[in-house]
C-alpha positions in Angstrom: -13.0 8.9 -1.5 -16.4 7.4 -1.5 -17.2 4.1 0.1 -20.0 3.4 -2.4 -20.0 2.4 -6.0 -21.2 4.9 -8.6 -22.6 4.9 -12.1 -23.8 7.7 -14.4 -27.2 9.3 -13.8 -27.9 9.3 -17.6 -26.3 8.6 -20.9 -23.6 10.8 -22.4 -22.9 10.9 -26.1 -19.6 11.9 -27.8 -18.9 12.1 -31.5 -15.5 12.3 -33.2 -13.0 10.3 -35.3 -10.7 7.5 -34.6 -7.0 8.5 -34.3 -5.7 5.8 -36.7 -8.8 5.0 -38.9 -9.9 8.6 -39.3 -13.4 7.2 -39.4 -16.4 9.0 -37.7 -17.4 7.2 -34.5 -20.0 7.7 -31.8 -19.4 6.8 -28.2 -22.3 6.5 -25.7 -21.5 6.2 -22.0 -24.5 4.5 -20.3 -25.3 3.8 -16.6 -24.7 0.2 -15.5 -25.7 -1.9 -12.5 -23.6 -2.7 -9.4 -20.6 -4.9 -10.1 -20.8 -4.3 -13.8 -17.4 -2.5 -14.1 -16.4 -1.0 -17.4 -17.5 -2.9 -20.6 -17.2 -1.9 -24.3 -20.0 -2.8 -26.7 -19.5 -2.7 -30.5 -22.9 -1.6 -31.7 -21.7 -1.7 -35.3 -21.3 -5.4 -35.3 -23.8 -8.2 -35.5 -24.9 -9.3 -32.0 -23.4 -6.1 -30.6 -20.5 -8.1 -28.8 -19.2 -6.9 -25.4 -15.5 -6.7 -24.4 -14.7 -6.3 -20.7 -12.2 -3.6 -19.8 -9.8 -6.2 -18.5 -6.0 -6.3 -18.6 -6.1 -9.9 -19.5 -7.9 -9.0 -22.8 -5.1 -6.6 -24.0 -4.1 -7.7 -27.5 -1.9 -4.8 -28.6 -0.2 -1.8 -27.0 1.1 -0.2 -30.2 0.2 3.5 -30.2 -2.5 2.9 -27.6 -4.2 0.1 -25.7 -6.3 -2.3 -27.7 -8.7 -4.9 -26.1 -9.8 -7.9 -28.0 -12.0 -11.0 -27.6 -12.1 -13.4 -30.6 -12.2 -11.3 -33.8 -13.6 -8.2 -32.0 -11.3 -5.4 -30.9 -11.6 -2.0 -29.4 -8.7 0.5 -29.9 -7.4 3.5 -28.0 -9.3 2.8 -24.7 -7.0 4.6 -22.3 -8.3 8.2 -22.4 -12.0 7.5 -21.7 -11.1 4.9 -19.1 -8.8 7.4 -17.3 -11.7 9.9 -17.0 -14.1 7.3 -15.7 -11.6 5.9 -13.2 -10.4 9.3 -11.9 -14.0 10.6 -11.5 -14.8 7.6 -9.3 -17.2 5.9 -11.7 -17.3 2.2 -11.0 -19.9 0.9 -13.5 -20.4 2.0 -17.1 -21.3 0.5 -20.4 -19.4 2.1 -23.3 -21.1 1.7 -26.6 -19.1 2.5 -29.7 -20.1 2.5 -33.4 -16.7 1.5 -34.6 -13.4 -0.2 -33.7 -11.7 2.8 -32.2 -12.6 5.3 -29.5 -12.9 9.0 -30.7 -9.6 10.8 -30.2 -11.4 14.1 -29.6 -8.7 16.7 -28.7 -6.1 14.1 -27.8 -6.8 14.5 -24.0 -9.3 13.1 -21.5 -11.0 16.4 -20.9 -14.0 15.9 -23.3 -14.8 12.7 -21.5 -14.6 14.4 -18.2 -17.0 17.0 -19.4 -19.4 14.4 -20.8 -19.4 12.5 -17.4 -20.0 15.7 -15.5 -22.8 16.7 -17.8 -24.9 13.8 -16.7 -23.6 13.5 -13.1 -23.0 10.4 -10.9 -25.5 8.3 -9.0 -24.6 6.5 -5.8 -25.3 2.7 -5.8 -26.2 0.5 -2.8 -22.9 -1.5 -2.7 -19.5 -0.8 -1.3 -16.6 0.0 -3.6 -14.4 -3.0 -4.2 -11.1 -1.3 -3.3 -7.8 -3.1 -3.7 -5.2 -1.8 -1.2 -1.5 -2.5 -1.9 -0.2 -4.3 1.3 3.4 -4.8 0.1 5.5 -3.5 -2.8 4.7 -4.8 -6.4 7.5 -4.4 -8.9 7.6 -4.6 -12.7 10.5 -4.0 -15.1 11.3 -4.3 -18.8 15.0 -3.8 -19.5 14.7 -3.7 -23.2 12.2 -0.8 -23.0 13.7 0.8 -19.9 10.4 0.8 -18.1 10.2 0.4 -14.3 7.0 0.4 -12.3 6.6 0.1 -8.5 3.5 0.1 -6.4 3.8 0.7 -2.7 1.3 1.1 0.2 0.3 4.6 1.2 -0.2 5.5 4.9 -3.7 7.0 4.3 -4.8 4.5 1.6 -4.8 7.2 -1.1 -4.3 6.6 -4.9 -1.2 8.4 -5.9 0.9 8.5 -9.1 4.4 9.7 -9.8 5.8 9.6 -13.4 9.2 10.2 -14.9 9.7 10.2 -18.7 13.1 10.3 -20.4 13.2 10.3 -24.2 16.9 11.2 -24.6 15.7 14.1 -26.7 17.0 17.7 -26.6 13.5 19.1 -26.7 11.7 16.7 -24.3 14.5 15.8 -22.0 13.6 14.4 -18.6 10.2 15.3 -17.2 8.2 14.5 -14.0 4.6 14.6 -13.1 2.5 13.6 -10.1 -1.1 13.3 -8.9 -1.6 12.9 -5.2 -5.4 13.2 -5.1 -7.9 12.1 -7.8 -9.5 15.5 -7.5 -6.4 16.9 -9.2 -7.2 15.0 -12.4 -9.8 17.3 -14.0 -7.7 20.4 -14.0 -4.1 19.2 -13.8 -4.1 15.9 -15.9 -7.2 15.6 -18.1 -6.4 18.5 -20.4 -3.0 17.1 -21.4 -2.8 15.9 -25.0 -1.1 12.9 -26.6 2.2 13.7 -28.2 4.3 12.3 -31.0 7.7 13.1 -32.6 7.6 14.3 -36.2 9.8 11.4 -37.3 7.2 9.0 -35.8 4.4 10.8 -37.8 6.3 10.2 -41.0 6.6 6.5 -40.3 2.9 6.2 -39.2 1.8 8.0 -42.3 3.8 5.5 -44.5 2.0 2.7 -42.7 -1.4 4.3 -43.5 -2.1 5.0 -39.8 -2.9 8.1 -37.8 -5.5 9.2 -40.4 -7.5 11.0 -37.7 -4.5 12.8 -36.3 -3.8 16.5 -36.8 -2.4 19.5 -34.8 -5.7 19.9 -33.0 -5.5 16.5 -31.2 -1.8 15.9 -30.7 1.3 17.7 -29.7 3.9 17.2 -32.5 7.5 17.6 -31.5 10.6 18.0 -33.7 14.1 17.5 -32.2 16.0 17.4 -35.5 17.6 20.4 -37.1 17.0 21.6 -40.6 13.3 20.6 -41.1 11.9 22.7 -43.9 8.3 23.9 -44.7 8.4 21.7 -47.8 8.9 18.6 -45.7 6.0 19.7 -43.5 3.8 20.2 -46.6 4.8 16.7 -47.8 3.8 15.2 -44.4 0.5 17.0 -44.4 -0.2 15.6 -47.9 0.7 12.1 -46.7 -1.8 12.4 -43.9 -4.5 13.7 -46.2 -4.5 17.1 -44.4 -4.4 20.6 -45.7 -1.0 22.2 -44.9 -1.2 24.7 -42.0 1.4 27.4 -41.8 3.2 26.4 -38.7 6.6 26.9 -37.2 8.9 24.8 -35.1 9.2 26.7 -31.9 12.2 26.9 -29.6 10.8 24.1 -27.4 10.4 21.8 -30.5 6.6 22.1 -30.6 5.3 22.1 -34.2 1.7 23.1 -33.2 0.0 26.4 -33.7 -0.7 26.5 -29.9 1.6 26.3 -26.9 1.9 23.5 -24.4 -0.8 23.7 -21.7 1.9 22.8 -19.1 5.7 22.9 -19.4 5.6 19.1 -18.6 2.4 18.3 -20.6 4.0 15.2 -22.2 4.8 13.7 -18.7 1.3 14.6 -17.5 -0.2 12.8 -20.5 1.8 9.7 -19.7 0.3 9.9 -16.2 -3.1 10.1 -17.8 -2.4 7.0 -19.8 -1.4 5.1 -16.7 -4.7 5.9 -15.0 -6.6 4.6 -18.0 -4.5 1.5 -18.3 -4.7 0.7 -14.5 -8.5 0.9 -14.9 -8.1 -2.5 -16.6 -7.3 -4.0 -13.1 -11.1 -3.9 -12.6 -10.9 -2.4 -9.1 -10.1 1.0 -7.7 -6.6 1.0 -6.2 -5.2 2.4 -2.9 -1.5 2.8 -3.2 1.3 4.9 -4.7 2.3 3.9 -8.2 5.8 5.1 -9.3 6.6 4.8 -13.0 9.9 5.5 -14.9 9.7 5.6 -18.7 6.2 4.2 -18.9 4.3 3.1 -22.0 1.2 1.1 -22.7 3.0 -2.2 -22.7 4.5 -1.5 -19.2 1.2 -0.1 -17.9 -0.9 -3.0 -18.9 1.7 -5.5 -17.9 1.8 -3.9 -14.4 -2.0 -4.0 -14.3 -1.8 -7.8 -15.0 0.8 -8.1 -12.2 -1.7 -6.4 -9.8 -4.5 -8.7 -11.0 -2.2 -11.7 -10.3 -1.6 -10.4 -6.8 -5.3 -9.9 -6.2 -6.0 -13.5 -7.3 -3.3 -14.7 -4.8 -4.8 -12.7 -2.0 -8.3 -13.9 -2.8 -7.2 -17.4 -2.3 -5.6 -16.4 1.0 -6.4 -12.8 2.0 -4.4 -13.2 5.3 -1.2 -14.3 3.7 0.4 -10.9 4.3 -0.6 -10.8 8.0 2.2 -10.3 10.5 0.9 -12.0 13.7 3.7 -10.3 15.8 2.8 -6.7 15.0 1.1 -4.4 17.4 -2.7 -5.2 17.2 -5.3 -2.6 16.3 -7.4 -3.8 19.3 -5.9 -5.9 22.1 -7.9 -8.1 24.5 -8.4 -5.2 26.9 -9.9 -3.0 24.2 -12.0 -5.9 22.9 -13.4 -6.4 26.5 -14.7 -2.8 26.3 -16.5 -3.4 23.0 -17.9 -6.9 23.3 -20.2 -8.1 26.1 -18.9 -11.7 25.9 -16.8 -13.1 28.7 -15.1 -16.4 29.5 -15.7 -19.0 28.3 -17.5 -17.4 25.4 -15.1 -14.6 24.4 -13.5 -16.1 21.3 -11.4 -13.2 19.9 -7.9 -12.4 21.2 -6.9 -9.4 19.0 -7.8 -7.5 15.9 -4.9 -6.8 13.6 -6.3 -4.5 11.0 -9.5 -2.9 9.8 -10.6 -0.6 6.9 -13.9 0.7 5.7 -15.0 -2.7 4.3 -13.0 -5.4 6.1 -11.4 -6.6 9.3 -8.8 -9.2 10.3 -9.0 -10.8 13.8 -7.3 -13.6 15.6 -8.3 -16.5 17.8 -5.6 -18.5 19.6 -6.8 -22.0 20.2 -5.5 -23.6 23.5 -6.1 -26.9 25.3 -7.4 -24.9 28.4 -10.8 -24.2 26.8 -13.6 -26.1 28.4 -15.2 -27.5 25.3 -12.2 -29.8 24.7 -13.2 -31.8 27.8 -15.9 -33.5 25.8 -15.1 -32.6 22.2 -13.5 -35.0 22.0 -11.6 -36.9 24.8 -8.1 -37.8 23.4 -9.0 -36.1 20.1 -9.6 -32.4 20.8 -11.3 -30.6 17.9 -12.7 -27.1 18.1 -16.5 -27.3 17.4 -17.5 -25.8 14.1 -20.2 -23.7 15.7 -17.6 -22.0 17.9 -15.4 -21.3 14.9 -18.4 -19.5 13.3 -19.1 -17.8 16.6 -15.5 -16.5 16.8 -15.8 -15.3 13.3 -19.1 -13.6 14.1 -17.5 -11.8 17.1 -14.8 -10.4 14.8 -17.6 -9.1 12.6 -19.3 -7.7 15.7 -16.2 -5.7 16.6 -16.2 -4.3 13.0 -19.9 -3.2 13.4 -19.5 -1.8 16.9 -16.4 0.2 15.8 -18.8 2.2 13.7 -20.7 3.6 16.7 -19.4 6.1 19.2 -20.4 4.1 22.3 -20.0 0.4 21.5 -20.3 -0.6 25.1 -24.0 0.4 24.9 -24.8 -2.0 22.0 -25.3 -5.7 21.6 -24.9 -7.7 18.4 -27.5 -10.3 17.5 -27.2 -13.0 14.8 -30.0 -13.0 12.2 -28.8 -15.7 9.8 -25.8 -17.6 8.5 -25.4 -19.0 5.0 -22.9 -21.1 3.1 -21.1 -22.5 6.1 -18.2 -24.8 5.1 -15.6 -26.5 7.2 -12.4 -27.2 5.3 -10.1 -28.7 7.9 -9.8 -29.5 11.6 -8.9 -26.8 14.1 -7.1 -28.1 17.2 -5.2 -26.8 20.2 -2.1 -24.9 19.2 -3.7 -23.6 16.0 -4.1 -19.8 15.4 -7.3 -19.0 13.5 -6.9 -15.8 11.5 -10.3 -14.4 10.3 -10.9 -12.1 7.4 -14.3 -10.6 7.0 -15.6 -8.2 4.4 -18.8 -6.3 3.9 -21.2 -7.7 1.3 -23.5 -4.7 1.5 -23.0 -1.3 3.3 -24.2 -1.2 6.9 -27.7 0.3 7.1 -30.0 0.6 10.1 -27.6 -1.5 12.1 -27.8 -4.5 9.7 -24.4 -6.0 9.0 -23.9 -8.5 6.2 -20.4 -9.9 5.9 -18.5 -12.7 4.2 -15.9 -14.4 6.4 -13.1 -16.9 6.1 -10.9 -18.4 8.8 -7.4 -19.7 8.1 -4.9 -21.8 9.9 -1.3 -21.7 8.6 -2.5 -20.2 5.4 -5.1 -23.0 4.8 -8.8 -22.3 4.7 -10.5 -23.8 7.7 -14.0 -22.3 7.8 -16.1 -19.9 5.7 -19.6 -18.5 6.0 -21.8 -15.5 5.2 -23.4 -13.9 8.2 -26.0 -11.3 8.9 -26.4 -9.6 12.3 -27.9 -6.5 13.8 -26.4 -4.2 16.4 -29.0 -2.9 18.8 -28.6 -0.2 21.4 -29.3 -1.5 24.9 -32.2 -0.1 26.8 -31.3 2.2 29.7 -32.0 0.4 33.0 -35.2 1.7 34.6 -34.6 3.7 37.8 -35.2 1.8 41.0 -38.3 3.1 42.9 -37.5 5.5 45.7 -38.0 4.2 49.2 -40.8 5.7 51.1 -39.9 7.6 54.2 -40.8 5.9 57.5 -41.4 7.5 60.8 
């Protein structure tokens, strides 16, 4: 998994028809700047309005995921978003010449090929990962959908799916993806599927005008279906009748399934695309039973709610009693600071982009003698210094010999003090990279909390510099 954001090296164009409208549509995938995310642009409308790929903008989940803003909608977004997400694209502008994405062959593979045809470009910003720190649960009893997100030991993105349609031809199926690299060959080729009885209903409603046996798996689990009924259905869909047979596994198509569990794999594909609406790449294991677009997008909204909660207090989940990642003895080996200026007691956790450290405030610290008598308050500059030392540990952990480096402040911005810090308080600092570390320059945003309340915040830039080796002492001259 890359630590940097990526966009496309160039524009990729796909042409097809909308699944429900049957109308021709052109999709252009364009490069986008850092932090842009995925956005759809309706080039066929006045002003070319833009809709963010955002779970909060889902307006319908009937036969696909539809995003809307005002009177503008974009339908069937999940297949292209799954390809962008799984191929580690972070920023892309998706321009479409109609209300619905092209269905192509009913899978995500054409979108994968389009992305690969132009390639990816690394951008100078870290990926904005969201790592599940505790289980997240979602359930809809009326639909039978259950979704659970749990942390993964290595921080991977994993998916496990179970589908159960109570059908003699589909039965219960399972599918999984444990590495995003599996998506192209194992998941992307899997086509959307529909039961013949559903096709009949959709045809009566004037929908699925762009559907045919080339872009969907059609399943029949009823006995006694005749060729005359199939001819009538083809006519209702405005299609020429193809001489097909209903196979033993219930597939009406002229081709076989690509995998014995292709329907379950396609459901997994849909989840990937719908989870892209979270707006951030996810580290965690998602387990889904009987999923659908409503459950997928509702779960994406639940994750977004959790992100908002953690952004207000990113250390709310911290267990101060757990074994630290670095204790004071290890910190001594990394930082050159000593009493009374060593202001970090332990580091609880750290990943590629962030760190959480702790400062226990006690009355025994010398600054309380004069700051202030009978009203001890930890000086704000020392709060920022403690935060900076946590950032210094993060930076020094990236070099093989941290004991040979020193960290120097270059600047601080946006310092705010939100509440007093007094003896007995425990300051918990959370720092995250603003830009990737380059040439020893470390640019981080930090916040310090006491009892879940924000106490101090600042942006800081520092540089880690390797210490010069001490010059050798001159050799003493021999004397007689």
